[in-house]
C-alpha positions in Angstrom: -25.4 31.7 -20.2 -27.8 30.7 -23.7 -31.1 28.7 -24.1 -31.9 24.9 -24.3 -32.7 25.1 -27.7 -29.8 27.3 -28.9 -27.3 24.9 -27.0 -29.4 21.8 -28.6 -28.8 23.1 -32.1 -25.4 23.8 -31.6 -24.6 20.1 -30.3 -27.2 18.9 -33.0 -25.4 20.8 -36.1 -22.1 19.3 -34.5 -23.6 15.6 -34.8 -25.0 16.1 -38.0 -24.1 13.4 -40.6 -21.6 11.5 -38.1 -23.6 8.3 -37.5 -21.5 6.2 -35.3 -21.0 6.9 -31.6 -18.4 4.8 -29.6 -20.6 3.8 -26.5 -18.6 3.4 -23.3 -19.5 1.9 -20.5 -18.4 0.5 -16.8 -17.7 -3.2 -17.4 -16.5 -6.5 -15.4 -14.4 -5.6 -12.7 -14.8 -1.6 -13.1 -12.8 -1.6 -16.6 -14.3 0.7 -19.6 -15.6 -0.9 -22.3 -16.6 0.8 -25.8 -18.2 -0.6 -28.8 -19.4 1.6 -31.8 -23.3 2.1 -32.1 -25.5 3.7 -35.0 -27.1 6.9 -33.8 -31.1 6.4 -34.6 -32.1 10.3 -33.9 -30.7 12.3 -36.7 -32.0 15.5 -35.2 -30.8 15.8 -31.8 -33.2 17.1 -29.3 -30.8 18.5 -26.7 -32.1 15.3 -24.4 -31.9 12.2 -25.7 -30.3 10.2 -28.1 -31.3 6.3 -29.0 -29.9 3.2 -30.4 -31.0 -0.1 -31.5 -29.7 -3.0 -29.7 -30.4 -6.5 -28.5 -32.2 -7.0 -25.2 -29.7 -9.8 -24.0 -26.4 -7.8 -25.2 -23.6 -7.8 -22.6 -23.8 -3.8 -23.1 -27.3 -3.8 -21.6 -26.0 -5.8 -18.1 -23.1 -3.3 -17.5 -25.8 -0.6 -17.9 -28.4 -1.9 -15.4 -25.2 -2.0 -12.9 -23.8 1.1 -13.7 -26.2 3.4 -16.0 -23.8 6.6 -16.5 -21.9 6.5 -20.2 -20.5 8.4 -22.2 -21.2 9.0 -26.1 -18.1 10.0 -28.3 -18.7 11.3 -32.0 -15.8 12.1 -34.5 -15.7 13.5 -38.0 -11.9 13.3 -39.0 -13.0 15.1 -42.5 -14.9 18.3 -40.8 -12.2 18.2 -38.0 -15.3 17.9 -35.4 -15.3 15.8 -32.1 -18.3 15.4 -29.6 -18.3 13.8 -26.2 -21.6 13.2 -24.4 -22.4 12.5 -20.9 -25.8 10.7 -20.0 -27.6 7.9 -17.9 -28.8 4.9 -20.2 -31.5 3.1 -19.9 -33.6 0.4 -22.1 -36.4 1.6 -23.6 -39.2 -1.3 -25.2 -41.9 1.5 -26.5 -42.8 0.1 -29.5 -44.2 3.1 -31.1 -40.9 4.4 -30.7 -39.3 1.7 -32.3 -41.4 1.6 -34.8 -41.1 5.4 -35.4 -37.3 4.9 -35.6 -37.1 1.7 -37.4 -35.4 1.5 -41.2 -35.4 -1.9 -43.2 -31.8 -1.1 -43.6 -31.5 -2.4 -39.8 -32.3 -5.5 -40.8 -28.6 -6.1 -42.1 -28.1 -6.3 -38.2 -31.4 -7.1 -36.5 -32.7 -9.8 -39.1 -35.9 -10.5 -37.3 -37.1 -6.8 -37.8 -39.0 -4.4 -35.8 -41.2 -7.2 -34.3 -38.4 -9.3 -32.9 -39.1 -9.2 -28.9 -35.5 -9.3 -28.3 -34.9 -5.8 -30.1 -35.2 -2.4 -27.7 -34.1 1.0 -27.9 -31.1 2.3 -25.8 -32.0 5.6 -24.4 -29.4 7.9 -23.4 -30.8 10.7 -21.1 -27.9 13.7 -21.9 -26.3 15.4 -19.1 -23.6 17.0 -20.7 -21.5 17.7 -23.7 -17.7 18.7 -24.8 -17.2 19.7 -28.3 -13.9 20.2 -30.4 -14.6 22.0 -33.6 -11.7 23.2 -35.4 -10.7 24.4 -39.4 -12.2 21.5 -41.3 -9.9 22.1 -44.8 -5.9 20.9 -44.8 -5.3 24.4 -45.5 -7.6 25.8 -43.1 -5.4 23.3 -40.4 -2.6 24.5 -41.6 -3.1 28.0 -41.8 -4.3 27.9 -38.2 -1.1 26.0 -37.0 0.9 28.4 -38.3 -1.0 31.4 -36.5 -1.0 29.4 -33.6 2.7 28.9 -33.6 3.3 32.7 -34.4 0.9 34.2 -31.6 0.9 31.1 -29.2 -2.8 31.4 -29.1 -4.5 28.0 -29.2 -7.8 29.4 -29.6 -7.3 29.6 -33.1 -6.8 25.8 -33.9 -10.6 25.5 -33.0 -13.2 26.0 -30.3 -13.5 23.6 -27.3 -16.5 24.1 -24.7 -18.5 22.0 -22.2 -22.2 22.5 -22.6 -24.3 21.7 -19.7 -27.6 20.4 -20.9 -29.4 20.1 -17.8 -31.6 23.1 -16.0 -33.6 25.9 -17.4 -30.8 28.2 -18.4 -28.0 26.2 -20.3 -24.3 27.1 -19.6 -21.2 26.7 -22.1 -18.1 27.3 -20.7 -14.5 26.5 -21.3 -13.2 23.2 -19.9 -11.5 23.1 -16.3 -8.1 22.5 -18.0 -8.2 26.0 -20.1 -9.0 27.9 -16.6 -8.5 26.7 -13.2 -6.5 23.8 -14.6 -4.3 25.9 -16.4 -3.5 28.2 -13.6 -3.0 25.6 -11.0 -1.1 23.7 -14.2 1.0 26.8 -14.5 1.5 27.0 -10.7 2.5 23.0 -10.5 5.3 24.0 -13.5 6.4 27.4 -11.4 7.0 25.1 -8.4 8.3 22.3 -10.2 11.1 24.8 -11.7 11.5 26.6 -8.5 12.1 22.7 -6.5 14.6 21.9 -9.4 16.5 24.8 -9.0 16.4 24.2 -5.2 17.6 20.7 -5.9 20.0 21.7 -8.0 21.4 24.3 -5.4 21.1 22.6 -2.6 23.3 19.5 -5.0 25.6 21.7 -5.6 26.1 23.0 -1.8 26.5 19.4 -0.8 29.2 19.1 -3.5 31.2 21.7 -2.8 31.1 20.7 0.7 31.9 17.4 -0.1 35.0 18.6 -2.1 36.3 20.7 0.7 36.2 17.9 3.2 38.2 15.7 1.0 40.5 18.4 0.4 40.9 19.1 3.9 41.2 15.2 4.5 44.1 15.1 2.1 46.1 18.0 3.2 45.4 16.4 6.8 46.8 13.0 5.4 49.8 14.8 3.5 50.6 16.6 6.4 50.8 13.6 8.8 52.9 11.7 6.2 55.4 14.7 6.0 55.7 14.4 9.9 56.2 11.0 10.0 58.9 11.5 7.2 60.4 14.1 8.9 60.2 12.1 12.4 61.8 8.9 10.7 64.5 11.1 9.1 65.2 12.8 12.9 65.9 9.2 13.8 67.9 7.6 11.5 70.0 11.0 11.7 70.1 10.0 15.7 71.2 6.7 14.7 73.9 7.2 12.4 75.3 9.8 15.3 74.9 6.9 17.6 76.7 4.5 15.3 79.7 6.7 14.4 80.2 7.7 17.9 80.4 3.8 19.0 82.5 3.6 15.9 85.1 6.0 16.9 85.1 4.8 20.2 86.0 1.4 20.0 89.4 1.9 18.3 90.3 3.6 21.3 89.5 0.8 23.3 91.8 -1.6 21.2 94.8 0.7 21.3 94.3 1.1 25.4 94.8 -3.2 25.7 
C-alpha cells in the first residue's frame, strides 16, 4: 500500500519527457482505434491527463459512445513504457485551455486558443501499468545475461500495476506474474501430461493394431497351408485312382 501522491510521483517520473501518447478508443464495429496525441500537462497529478483536439474529430464521437480509453507511452531510449486506463470526456473550460495553451500548438490549430472548435480531451485515470528496465545498452546486455544465468526475469526490469482510485493506492504485480503464472504453469503441466497420455494411448493402439494384423496374417497363412494340404491330398487321391484305372484297363482287354 502507498499514498496517492507517492504513486502519482512515480508515474509522473516515468512519464517525464514522453510527449506523445497513443490514444486507443473503441471505433466503428467495436474495433479498437489508436492515434498519437501530445500530452499537454507535463506534471502528472495522479488523476488526469489533458490533450488538445477538435470538437468535431472522429475520436470525440467514439469517446461519446465508449468513454473508456487507453493511453500508451513509450521511451525507447530510457526503456520505459507506461499504459494508462481511464475515462475520457470533452472539457470546454476556457480558463483551463488558456493555462495549457502554448503558441507552438498553432501548427496544429491555426485559429489559436480562441477557436470555438478547440477543446480539451480530459482523461480521468483509473490505473497505470508500467515496465521500467535498464536504460543503457550495457545495462540491458548485463541484465539479459544475468536473467539467462539466474533464470530471474525481474532483473530485466520492473513491471507493476498501480491503481489510482481510492484513498490507499495499491501497487502490485500483473496477474500474469502471479495467479496467471501459476495457472499457466498448471496448464502447461496438464498439456504435458495430456500429451504423454495421448502418446501412451496412441502407442497402445498401434501395438494392438500391429498384434491384430500379425494374428490376421498368421490366420491367413494357416488357412492357405490347410488349403494347399487339402489340394495336395486331393491330387494324390486322383493320381492313385487314375493309376488303378490304367492298371485295370489292360486286364480287361486281355480277357476279351
